[in-house]
C-alpha positions as CSV (number, residue, x, y, z in Angstrom):
1,M,0.1,-0.1,-0.1
2,L,1.3,3.5,-1.0
3,L,2.4,5.6,1.9
4,L,0.6,8.9,1.3
5,L,1.6,12.0,3.3
6,P,-0.6,14.6,5.0
7,L,-2.0,16.1,1.7
8,L,-3.2,12.8,0.9
9,P,-5.9,10.6,2.7
10,S,-3.6,8.3,4.9
11,C,-1.1,9.2,6.8
12,A,1.3,23.9,1.7
13,L,0.5,25.5,-1.0
14,F,3.0,26.5,-3.9
15,H,3.7,30.5,-3.0
16,H,5.0,33.0,-5.9
17,D,5.5,36.0,-3.6
18,I,8.4,34.9,-1.7
19,A,10.8,37.9,-2.1
20,Q,14.4,37.4,-3.7
21,E,17.1,37.7,-1.1
22,P,20.5,39.3,-2.1
23,P,23.7,37.4,-2.7
24,R,24.8,36.1,0.5
25,P,28.4,35.0,1.2
26,K,29.2,31.5,1.3
27,G,29.3,29.4,4.2
28,V,30.4,25.7,4.9
29,V,29.6,23.0,2.7
30,N,27.6,20.5,5.6
31,V,27.0,20.3,9.4
32,D,27.0,17.2,11.8
33,A,23.2,17.1,12.4
34,H,23.5,13.6,14.6
35,N,26.5,14.6,17.1
36,Y,26.0,17.4,20.1
37,Q,28.3,18.6,22.7
38,I,26.2,19.0,26.0
39,N,26.5,20.1,29.3
40,G,25.2,20.0,32.6
41,K,23.4,23.7,33.1
42,D,22.1,24.2,29.7
43,N,19.5,22.1,27.3
44,V,19.2,23.6,24.1
45,I,21.9,22.2,21.7
46,G,22.6,22.8,17.9
47,R,22.1,25.8,15.6
48,L,19.9,27.1,13.1
49,A,21.4,26.8,9.5
50,N,19.7,27.2,6.1
51,V,20.8,26.2,2.8
52,P,20.0,27.1,-0.9
53,L,17.5,25.1,-3.2
54,Q,17.8,24.1,-6.8
55,Q,15.7,23.1,-9.6
56,G,14.6,19.7,-8.8
57,D,15.2,19.5,-5.1
58,T,12.2,18.7,-2.9
59,L,12.2,19.8,0.9
60,L,12.0,15.9,1.9
61,D,15.4,15.7,-0.1
62,I,16.9,19.0,2.1
63,A,15.5,17.2,5.2
64,R,16.8,13.9,4.6
65,H,20.4,14.9,4.0
66,F,20.8,17.3,7.3
67,G,19.2,14.8,9.7
68,L,15.4,16.1,9.5
69,G,11.9,14.3,9.0
70,Y,8.9,16.2,7.1
71,Q,7.6,17.4,10.2
72,H,10.6,19.3,11.0
73,I,11.1,20.7,7.5
74,T,7.7,21.7,6.8
75,E,6.9,23.1,10.2
76,A,10.5,25.4,9.9
77,N,9.6,26.4,6.4
78,P,5.6,27.1,6.4
79,N,6.1,29.3,3.0
80,L,8.0,26.8,1.0
81,D,6.0,24.2,-0.7
82,P,7.5,20.8,0.3
83,W,7.3,19.3,-3.3
84,V,8.1,22.2,-5.5
85,P,9.9,24.7,-3.5
86,Q,10.8,28.0,-5.2
87,Q,14.2,28.2,-7.0
88,N,16.9,30.2,-5.1
89,A,15.0,30.5,-2.1
90,R,16.6,29.2,1.1
91,A,15.2,26.5,3.4
92,V,15.5,27.0,7.4
93,L,17.2,23.9,8.8
94,P,15.8,23.8,12.1
95,L,19.2,22.1,13.6
96,Q,18.8,23.4,17.3
97,F,16.8,21.3,19.8
98,I,15.5,21.5,23.6
99,L,16.1,18.3,24.9
100,P,12.9,16.9,26.8
101,D,12.8,17.0,30.6
102,T,14.0,13.6,31.3
103,P,16.9,11.6,32.6
104,R,20.0,12.0,30.2
105,K,20.1,8.2,29.9
106,G,20.0,5.9,27.0
107,V,17.4,6.7,24.7
108,V,14.8,9.4,25.0
109,I,12.3,9.5,22.4
110,N,10.3,12.8,22.1
111,L,7.3,11.5,19.7
112,A,5.9,15.5,19.3
113,A,9.0,16.4,18.5
114,M,9.9,13.3,15.8
115,R,13.3,12.8,17.3
116,L,15.2,10.1,19.0
117,F,18.1,11.4,21.9
118,Y,21.0,8.7,22.8
119,F,23.2,9.7,25.9
120,A,25.9,7.3,25.6
121,D,27.9,8.6,28.5
122,G,24.9,9.3,30.7
123,G,24.6,13.1,29.3
124,H,27.7,14.2,30.9
125,S,29.2,15.3,27.4
126,T,27.9,14.1,24.0
127,L,24.4,12.8,22.5
128,S,23.2,11.6,19.1
129,T,20.2,12.7,17.3
130,W,18.2,11.2,14.9
131,P,14.7,11.9,13.4
132,I,12.0,9.4,13.7
133,G,9.0,8.1,12.2
134,A,6.0,7.1,14.7
135,G,2.5,5.2,15.1
136,R,-0.1,6.8,13.1
137,E,-3.6,7.8,14.9
138,G,-5.1,4.7,16.0
139,R,-1.7,2.7,16.3
140,S,0.1,5.4,18.4
141,T,3.6,4.7,19.6
142,P,3.2,3.6,23.0
143,M,5.3,5.4,25.9
144,G,6.9,4.9,29.3
145,V,10.3,3.1,29.9
146,M,11.3,0.2,28.0
147,A,14.7,-1.5,27.1
148,I,16.3,-2.7,24.3
149,Q,16.2,-6.7,24.6
150,R,18.1,-7.5,21.2
151,K,19.1,-6.3,18.0
152,K,19.2,-8.3,14.7
153,E,20.7,-7.2,11.1
154,H,18.9,-8.2,8.2
155,P,15.2,-8.9,10.1
156,T,12.5,-11.0,9.3
157,W,9.1,-9.5,9.7
158,H,6.5,-11.8,11.4
159,V,3.3,-9.9,10.4
160,P,1.1,-9.3,13.4
161,D,-2.4,-10.8,13.3
162,S,-4.2,-7.3,13.5
163,I,-2.1,-5.8,10.9
164,R,-2.4,-8.8,8.6
165,R,-6.6,-8.1,8.9
166,T,-6.2,-4.3,8.3
167,H,-4.3,-5.0,4.9
168,E,-6.9,-7.8,4.0
169,Q,-9.6,-5.5,4.4
170,Q,-7.9,-3.1,2.5
171,G,-7.3,-5.4,-0.1
172,D,-3.7,-5.5,-0.1
173,P,-3.0,-9.0,1.9
174,L,0.1,-9.6,3.6
175,P,2.2,-12.6,4.1
176,A,2.5,-14.3,7.4
177,V,6.2,-13.7,7.2
178,V,8.1,-11.2,5.4
179,P,12.0,-12.1,4.8
180,S,14.9,-9.6,4.9
181,G,14.9,-7.5,1.6
182,P,13.5,-4.4,-0.2
183,D,9.9,-5.4,0.5
184,N,10.7,-5.9,4.4
185,P,9.5,-2.6,5.9
186,L,11.8,-3.1,8.9
187,G,14.8,-2.7,6.8
188,E,18.2,-3.9,7.1
189,Y,18.3,-3.3,10.9
190,A,16.3,-3.9,13.8
191,L,16.3,-3.1,18.1
192,Y,13.8,-5.3,19.8
193,L,12.1,-3.3,22.7
194,S,11.2,-5.3,25.9
195,R,7.3,-4.3,24.9
196,P,6.3,-7.0,22.7
197,S,5.6,-6.2,19.1
198,Y,7.5,-2.8,19.1
199,L,10.8,-2.0,17.8
200,I,13.3,0.8,16.8
201,H,13.8,0.0,13.3
202,G,14.6,0.8,9.4
203,T,12.4,1.4,6.8
204,N,12.0,0.9,3.3
205,K,10.0,3.8,2.9
206,P,12.7,6.6,3.8
207,F,10.4,9.5,3.4
208,S,8.0,8.6,5.8
209,I,10.4,9.6,8.5
210,G,8.9,12.7,10.4
211,L,5.4,11.4,9.9
212,R,2.9,9.1,11.6
213,A,2.7,6.5,9.6
214,S,4.2,3.4,11.3
215,N,1.8,0.4,13.2
216,G,3.5,1.9,16.3
217,C,7.1,1.3,15.6
218,I,9.8,3.8,15.8
219,R,11.4,4.2,11.8
220,L,14.8,5.8,11.4
221,Y,16.2,6.4,7.7
222,P,18.3,3.9,6.6
223,E,21.4,5.4,6.8
224,D,20.6,6.4,10.5
225,I,19.4,3.1,11.9
226,A,22.7,1.7,10.5
227,L,24.6,4.2,13.1
228,A,22.0,3.6,16.0
229,F,22.2,-0.3,15.7
230,R,26.0,0.2,16.0
231,E,26.4,2.4,18.8
232,I,23.1,1.5,21.2
233,P,24.0,-2.1,22.9
234,P,21.1,-4.1,24.4
235,Q,19.8,-3.6,27.7
236,T,19.9,0.0,26.8
237,E,17.1,2.1,28.5
238,V,14.2,3.6,26.1
239,R,12.1,6.0,27.5
240,V,9.4,7.2,25.2
241,V,7.6,10.7,25.6
242,N,5.1,13.2,23.8
243,R,5.9,16.3,24.8
244,P,4.8,19.1,22.3
245,Y,6.0,22.2,24.2
246,L,9.7,22.3,25.1
247,L,11.2,25.0,27.9
248,G,15.1,25.2,27.5
249,W,18.1,27.2,28.9
250,L,20.8,28.4,26.9
251,E,23.5,30.7,28.4
252,G,21.0,32.3,30.6
253,Q,18.1,32.6,27.8
254,L,14.8,30.9,28.1
255,Y,13.9,29.2,25.2
256,L,10.6,27.9,23.8
257,E,10.3,24.7,21.1
258,A,6.6,24.1,20.2
259,H,5.6,21.3,18.0
260,R,1.3,20.7,17.0
261,P,0.2,18.6,19.6
262,F,-1.0,14.8,18.5
263,E,-4.8,14.5,17.9
264,E,-4.7,11.9,20.7
265,L,-3.3,14.9,23.3
266,D,-5.6,17.6,24.7
267,A,-4.3,20.6,23.3
268,K,-5.8,22.9,25.6
269,Q,-4.7,21.1,28.6
270,E,-1.0,20.8,27.1
271,K,-0.9,24.7,27.2
272,R,-2.4,24.9,29.9
273,K,0.3,23.1,31.7
274,L,2.8,25.2,29.8
275,L,1.8,28.3,31.1
276,A,1.4,27.2,34.7
277,E,5.4,26.0,34.5
278,L,6.1,29.4,32.4
279,H,4.0,31.6,35.5
280,K,6.3,29.7,37.9
281,I,9.4,30.8,36.2
282,S,8.2,34.6,35.8
283,I,8.2,34.5,39.6
284,S,11.6,33.1,40.2
285,Q,13.1,35.3,37.2
286,S,13.9,39.2,37.3
287,H,13.7,39.2,33.3
288,K,10.0,39.5,32.1
289,L,8.4,37.2,29.9
290,N,6.8,38.3,26.4
291,W,3.8,36.6,26.7
292,S,2.7,37.8,23.0
293,K,5.7,36.3,21.7
294,I,5.1,33.0,23.9
295,E,1.5,33.2,22.1
296,E,2.9,33.4,18.5
297,T,5.3,30.6,19.3
298,I,2.6,28.2,20.0
299,V,0.0,29.4,17.4
300,Q,2.8,29.0,14.8
301,S,4.6,25.7,16.3
302,R,7.1,25.7,13.9
303,G,9.5,23.7,15.9
304,I,12.3,25.9,16.4
305,P,13.7,27.0,19.8
306,T,12.6,30.6,20.3
307,P,13.7,33.0,23.4
308,I,11.1,34.6,25.0
309,F,12.1,37.0,27.7
310,E,10.8,40.7,27.0
311,Q,13.9,42.0,25.4
312,S,15.0,38.9,23.5
313,E,15.8,39.0,19.8
314,S,12.8,38.0,17.4
315,L,12.9,34.7,16.0
316,D,13.3,36.8,12.5
317,Q,16.7,38.0,13.9
318,R,17.8,34.4,14.7
319,L,16.9,33.2,11.5
320,A,18.9,36.1,9.7
321,E,21.8,35.1,12.0
322,A,21.7,31.5,10.9
323,I,24.6,29.4,9.6
324,Q,24.7,29.8,5.8
325,L,25.5,26.3,4.2
326,E,26.3,25.6,0.8
327,R,24.2,23.2,-1.1
328,P,26.3,19.7,-1.2
329,S,26.7,18.8,-4.9
330,Q,25.0,15.2,-3.7
331,L,22.0,15.1,-1.1
332,T,21.5,11.6,0.3
333,G,19.3,9.7,-0.8
334,Q,17.9,12.2,-3.3
335,P,16.0,9.9,-6.3
336,K,17.9,10.1,-9.7
337,L,15.2,10.8,-12.4
338,S,14.7,7.9,-14.4
339,E,15.8,7.1,-18.1
340,L,12.7,6.6,-20.4
341,A,13.9,3.4,-22.0
342,A,12.2,2.0,-25.2
343,D,12.1,-1.3,-24.2
344,G,10.1,-0.8,-21.0
345,W,6.4,-0.2,-20.1
346,L,5.4,3.4,-19.4
347,L,2.7,5.1,-17.9
348,R,1.4,8.2,-19.2
349,T,-1.2,10.7,-17.2
350,A,-3.6,12.8,-19.2
351,K,-2.2,16.3,-20.3
352,T,-2.7,19.1,-18.2
353,F,-1.7,22.7,-18.3
354,D,-0.9,22.9,-14.6
355,E,3.0,22.8,-14.9
356,Y,3.0,22.8,-10.7
357,G,0.7,20.1,-10.5
358,A,2.4,17.9,-13.1
359,R,6.1,18.4,-11.3
360,K,4.3,17.7,-7.9
361,L,2.9,14.6,-9.1
362,A,6.1,13.6,-10.6
363,A,8.2,14.6,-7.2
364,Q,5.4,12.6,-5.0
365,L,5.8,9.3,-7.1
366,N,9.6,9.7,-6.9
367,H,9.4,9.8,-3.0
368,L,6.3,7.8,-1.6
369,G,6.9,4.1,-0.7
370,P,7.3,2.4,-2.4
371,R,9.1,5.0,-5.3
372,I,7.6,5.0,-8.7
373,P,9.8,6.4,-10.9
374,A,8.5,9.4,-12.9
375,V,9.5,12.4,-14.9
376,T,7.3,15.3,-16.1
377,V,7.4,15.8,-20.2
378,A,6.6,19.3,-21.8
379,G,5.3,19.9,-24.8
380,S,3.7,22.3,-26.8
381,Q,0.0,21.3,-25.6
382,G,0.9,21.0,-22.2
383,Y,2.4,18.4,-19.5
384,H,2.5,14.7,-18.8
385,V,4.1,12.9,-16.2
386,I,5.6,9.7,-17.3
387,A,6.3,7.0,-14.8
388,G,8.1,4.0,-15.2
389,P,10.1,2.3,-17.3
390,F,8.6,-1.4,-16.1
391,I,10.4,-4.5,-16.9
392,Q,6.6,-6.6,-17.1
393,E,3.3,-4.9,-17.9
394,R,1.7,-6.2,-14.5
395,Q,4.3,-3.9,-12.8
396,A,2.7,-1.0,-15.1
397,K,-0.7,-2.3,-14.4
398,K,0.0,-2.1,-10.5
399,V,1.2,1.3,-10.4
400,Q,-1.8,2.5,-12.6
401,L,-4.0,1.1,-10.3
402,I,-2.4,3.4,-7.6
403,L,-2.6,6.4,-9.7
404,N,-6.0,5.8,-10.2
405,I,-7.3,5.0,-6.8
406,D,-4.6,7.4,-4.3
407,F,-4.1,9.8,-6.8
408,E,-7.4,10.1,-8.6
409,T,-4.9,10.3,-12.2
410,K,-5.9,8.6,-15.2
411,S,-3.5,7.4,-16.9
412,E,-2.6,5.0,-20.3
413,I,0.2,1.9,-20.5
414,I,2.5,2.5,-23.4
415,K,3.8,-0.8,-24.5
416,P,7.6,-1.2,-25.2
417,S,8.7,0.0,-28.8
418,K,10.7,-2.9,-28.9
419,S,8.4,-5.7,-28.2
């Protein structure tokens, strides 16, 4: 079954009015988005950054390369279309995080922030952090304290009966056992938790990271689970929390990081708890809190730590001071455009005069799981999306069904010219 992102049923509009920025001085090419120095006093880590986009980039490509997920990159860039962002724009990289108020021990996962923190040395000096995908509504990832019981490379997926029943009802039956390989949703590595049927694992749908798309397990990018598998030993404690509002200190400044609460949480209650904590802080601090900025940060929920004392700098000022990165020549995992071979089966969608819609559809097909290679082809009378090539006709028909049902897009099958 195709994984669909929030603009489609199961799991931003295109803006033309973004002001062109003046040329900026070149910065560094890359940053370490996974390993951070910490201390016992402050609990805000990392730095904000931004990077220029070029034609063909999606925000999902940028997110994956810089250790972010779909939620992180779209929250931080509300005026950029995730699929067809404006060329020459710069994407904000929210590479600054507030650590959850939990013991700095083992693995800590904050579902609301879609992020895993690993305190290898008990939180004394360093940590590793990776973006995650979590359980969708109705199959939420359980909270509480667990432990990693065992680790397995090239895991076999023993499909729970409840998941098999759901897929059968959707007309997408699953076998009882899925061996390791490209069709295995566990990916190449799995860490089995002490709570039965729950794992931290890789995925064959990497662009689901930053989304609520799993059956309750925690997903990591393939390149990230390889590191986590190597670094995190069995018997490590795993603490799962769900905290959409985080308060943190850095060099005497108080910061607020806000994410949109999950549907299962009482958003009003979460806000009341935050405001109660802030009132306690306001009594004990000589600095006054900027309550209008606090409210604005909650409403926008951009996932960016924002200083909230009355005389503190604005978020716009902080973003203007962000590290200026150069775009790497190659983005991790960015799909390569397919070659429209004459000896393969192709699918051609109906012609449209909507260039943006055609480019968006091609981008979605290239990134959603399982990936469907696709390109946009311009002609004198409009645009087509061409999917393929496929080796067998049955593969083309399967994708045609996906286009018809999930995207409500009509398409025709083109036979190989050499057949």
